[in-house]
N, C-alpha and C positions, 0 to 999 in steps of 0.2 A: 504494500500500500504506500502511495506517495505521501511524503510528509506535508503537513499543513504549513501554509506560508502567510498567515494573517491576511490573506487576500491581497497582499502587496504585489506589485508587478514593476518591472523596469527599474527606474532610478529609485523608487520608493523601496523596492525589495533589496536593492544593493545597499541603500542607506540603513535599512533595518539590519542587514547582515553585518555592516561595519559597526554600528552603534551598540548592538546587543550581544555580539559574539566577538568580533575582532578586537574592539576596544577593551572590554574587560579582560580578554585573554592576554593581551600584551601589556596592559597596565599591571596585571598580576606578575607577568614575566619581569618587568622592570622593578616593581615594588619589592617583590620577594628576593630578587637578586641583590638589591642594595640595602635591604632592611636591617641587616645586622652590622653593617660597616660603621654607622655612626653611633651605635649603642655601646660599643666596647669601652668608651671612656666615661660612661655614666656611673655615678657613685654607687647606685643600688646594684648595677650590673657587676661592678668590681667587688661589691660586698658579697654577692652570691657566688662569684667566680674569682677569688683572690689570686689564684695561680696564673691568671692572665692579665694582671694589673700592669699596665704600661704607663699609667698616669702618675702614680705615686712611688715609682721605682726609678733607679738610675743605674748606669754602668752595665756591668755584666748581668745583673739581675733583670734589668729592663730588657736586655737583648734576649735572655733566656725566656722571659715571660712572653715576649713578642712572638717567639717561635712557637711556644705552646698555644698562644692565642690563635694563630693561623690554623693549627691543627684542631683546636676546640671548635672554632667557627665552622670549619669544614665538616667536622663530625656532627655538630649541631644541625647543619644544613642537611647532611646525609641522613640524619635521624628522622627528618621529616619526609620519610620515604614516599608516602602517598602524595604529598605535595609535589615532590620532585618528579615522580612518574607522571602526575597530571600535567605539570608545566611542560615536561618533555613531549608528551603526546600532543599538547596544544601547539607547541612550536613546530611540530612536524606536520600536523594535519591542517591547521588553520590557513597558513599561506598557500598550501596546495589546493585546498578547497576554494579559497578566495580567488586564486589565479585561474582556476579551471571554470569558475562561474563568470569571470569578468570578460568583457569584450577586449579585443586587442587594442582598441583605442584608449580605453580607460584602465587597463590592467596595471600599468606603471604607477599611476596615481593611487589606485586602490591598495596595492600591496606595499607601497612606500609608507602608507599610513601605519603599518606595523611598527616601524621605527619611531614614528611620532608618538605612538601610544606607549612604547617602551620608555621613551624619554618622559612622557607624562607620568608613568609609574615612578620613575626616579624622582621627579619633581615633587609629586605628592608625598613620597616617603620623606624627603628632606624637610618639607614644611610641617608635616605631621609630627615628625620627631622633634623638630624645634618647638612646636606648640606644647608637647608633653614634657619637654625638657624644662619648661618653666615651673613645673612642680618641684624640681630640684631633688627631692628625696621620695623614696617609696617605689614599689614595683610598678606603679602606674606609668612611670617614665619609660618603661620598655615593654611591659606586657600588653598595654593597650595598642601601641603601634603594630605589634605582631598579630593582633586579632582583627584589625580593621579590614584586611583584604577579603574577609568572609563575605562582605557585601557584594564585591565584584564576582566572587565565586557563585553566589546565589543567583545573580543576574544571568550569568552564563548558563547555569543548570536549567533555569526556567526557559530561556530564550531559544536554545539550540533545537528543542523538539519541534518548534514551529517553523523552521526554515528548511528549504528543500536541499536534497543531496546534490552533489556535483553532477551535471549531465554526463561528463566523461566517465565518472565512476559508475553511474547507472548503466550506461551503454556497455561498459566492460563486464558488468554482471549479467548482461543479456536482458536487462529491463528497458528495452528500447522506447516503449511508449512513455514510461516515466521520465526517461531522459529527454524525450521530445517535449513533454510538458514542462519540465524544469527549465530547459533551454528557452522555451517560449516565454516563461515567466520572467526570466532574467532579461530577455531582449524586448519584453513588452510587445509581443507579436502573437498572431494566431499560430497555433501549433502546426497547422497545415500550410503555412506561408512558405513560398519557395526558398527564402533566405534561411529559414529554420531547417528545411529539408536538406539544403546544400551543406549547411554547417554540420548537421548530424551525420550526413554522408561522409564528410571529411573526417569526422571523429571516428566513425566506424572503419573507414579505410585505414586510418592510422593504427587503430587497435588491431586490425587484421595483420598489419605488418609486425606489430610488437608481439602478437601472439606467437610468432615464429622466432622471436628473439629471446634473449636471456632476461630473467626477471627476479633473480635472487641476489642476496648480498654478495655471494661468492662471484657472481657474474660481473659485478662492478669492476673486478680486477682483470677483465678480459677486454680485448679490443674488438675484433670482428668488424662487421659492416657498420654497426651502430656506434663504434668507437666509445664504448662505455668507460673504459679506463681513462681516456683523454678527458671526457666530461667530468668524471669523478675527480681526476687530478686537478682540474681547474678549480673545482669546488673546495677541495682540501687546501690548495695553495692560498686561495683568497681568504678562506676562514683562518688560516694560519696568520696571514697578514693582519686581519681584523683583530684577532686576539692579542698578537704581539705588539700592536700599536699602543696598547695601554689604555684604550678607551674605557673598557670595563673597570679597570683598576681605578681610574680617576673618578668615575661615577660612583662606584661602590664605597671607596675610601676617601672621598673628597673632604669630609669633615676631619678625618684622621690626618690627611695630608696638610691641611691648614693648621690643625691644632698641634700635632706632634712634629711634623716636618718643618713647618715654618714658624712654630712657637707662637702662634696667635692665640688669643683667648678663646675659651670654650664657646661663649655666646657669639663672638665675632666669627669663629670658624663655622658655626652652624648657619649663621646668616649668609656667609659667603657661599657655603655649600648649597643652600636654597637658591641663592642668586645664580650660581654657575649652572645648576641643573635646570632652572627656569630658562636661562639663556640657551641651553642645549635644546630644550623643548621648542622654543621659538625658532631656533635655527633649522629645525626639521622642516619647516614650511618652505624653505628654499628648495629642498629636494622635491617636495610635492609639486612645485610649479615648474621645475626644470628637467625632471627625469625623463619625460617624454619629448621634451623639446630639443635637448642637447645630447641625449643618449647616455647609455650606461658607462661606457669606457671613459668618456670625457669627465663624467662626475667622479669616477674613481681616481682618475689622474689628479684632478684638482684637490680632491679630499686627501689623498695620500701625500701629495706634495705639501699641502698645508699642515697636516699633522706632523710630518717629519721636521718641518721648519720649527714648529712650536716646541717639539721635544728637544731639539737642539738648543733653542733659546732657553727652555726651562732648565736644561742641564747646566748651562752657563750661569744662569741667575741663581740657582741653588748651590753653586759652588762657593758662593760668598758666605761669610758668617751670618747667622740670623740677626745679628745686631745691625746689619747693613739694611737700612730702611728702604733705600732705592732698589736694592736687589729683591726685597720682598714684594715690592710693588710690581716689578717686572715678572716675578714668579706667578703672582696672581693673574696678571695680564695674560701670560702665556697659557695658563689653565683655561681662562675664559676663551681665548682665541682657538685653542685646541678643540673646545666643545662647540665652536662655530663650524669648524671644518669637518669634523667626524660625521655629522648627519648628512652632509652633502653626498657622500658616496658609500660610507661604511656603516650605515645604520638604517635598517628598513629595506633599502634596496638589496641588501644581502639575500633576504627571503625571496624577493622578486627574481633575482638572477638564478637562484637555485632551481626554482620551479620552472623557469623558462627553458633552460638548457638541459635539464635532466631528461633522460629517456623516459617516455610515458610509462613504461613497465616498471621503472625503478624510481620514479619521482618521489614517492613517499619515503623510500629507504634513504635516499640522499638527504631529503629535508629533515627526516628524523635524526640523522646523524648531525644535523645542524650545520651542514656545509653550505658554502656560498659559491657563486660563480659569476663570470662576466661574459658578455657577448653583445653583438649588435642585434638587439632583439626588439626594439621599440616598433610598434605598429604592425607586428606580425602575430598570427595565431600560433598557438603552441604546436600545432601540427606542422606549420611552415618551418618553425625553428628546428624541430626534429629532423625535417627533410634536409635542411641546410647542413647539419652535422653529418648526415649520411651521404650526401652527394658531393660535398667539397672534395677537391682532389687529394688533399692531405690534411693532417692536423695543423700544419703550419699555414695552410691557405684558407682556413675557415673564415677568418675575418674579411679577407679580401674577396672571397667568394660571396659572402653576405652583401658586401658593398656593390659587387657587380650584378647582383640579382635582387634589387630592392623590391620587386614584385613577385617573388618566388612563392606563389600560392600553391598549395597542394593540389587544388582543383582548377587553377588558373584564375582568370579574371572573374569579376562579379557576374558578368554576362554569362560566362561559361558555367558558373555555379548555378545560376538560375536555370539555364538550359538543362544542366544535369538533373536538377530536381524535377523539372517538367518531364524529361525523358524517362526518369525513374518511375514517375506516377503513371505515365502512358504504358510502360512495360508491365507494371503491376496490373493495370486494367485489362490489357490484352491477355495476360496469363489467366486472369479470372474468367474471361470469356471462353478461352480454350477449355478450361477445366469444366465449365458449364456444358 
């Protein structure tokens, strides 16, 4: 049975998908990822966990406690097994579901919103922690902030049952009529419209190709006609760059960086943390308005160059003693500037790239591993992108091949797609007459 969709169609359905599922899913991602970073210096936290006190200790003891603190936080996070599995499943399925439901025209903007909502989670965590920090003492300073995400979880649990499945997933399960209805709902068209018939035919054609291809985790390490290893390698490499850039570290431990690293006051550090994460959230809108206009590769080049420059400046500024007020100002400046550049290419767009270039049969596997990738993909259907990887002369020529074939549609031009849908229906009608 097809899922209910609140009778929304077209843009209204896409908006409901974004606000009731995508938003809470990625706010939870950001909030829970950064939730513990600013709590480690709270007096009541230290009272409950004295072995990880880095505020009231110095020298070797502080270094020892800092090491234990990292292990304890990791253990504390791993201890929330259900939460971890849930966030992992969301980060793997939501962007895949979202990209498979979006049109090629709006897919970039829709999926880039994932990064914006992650930044929103970071921002909410910073200001909520600052608000409860005003209590100064008592478990409310850290227990309440860790309980607030339940509101987003409840919204997610209630909303998801009313939204339709991905038409590509439904078609893959052999539920073609449900796939047609889902596709028509997202495109706000009649399910028998030629455009819907053509797009569904393209999806089924792509699925027929992938049915003969590899579709397991092991097969990601093979090349073959579909060049799975090449695609997977791009994802792994880009994810490596994203993680090693320090973006997550600065977001999660921004309060600790200001308080312990730059020796700023506790209140000042939390205000700056809230400010820098709010700035990061606002900077995400740049990617939203540019990702489909300038392309993925350009965004990544600008983002990576900017982040590298900021890290170089931050390394120089922090090499001076903490008593150097000018150096502290420049350190804070480079932290803010870093959080301006990272959303342009390495936050949110990551999920988009992964779902775009991954092989249809292994898309969920790659996204679940949380890999990211890059390609010239704007304005193309997912089936077109898969075809580019299969038909390019070599792995080194994929980008140039994509540039040389800007209209490389799986079924050709829109006129050809319409004609295909018409011919398909005529053929079905003739077969029915013959059978009669």
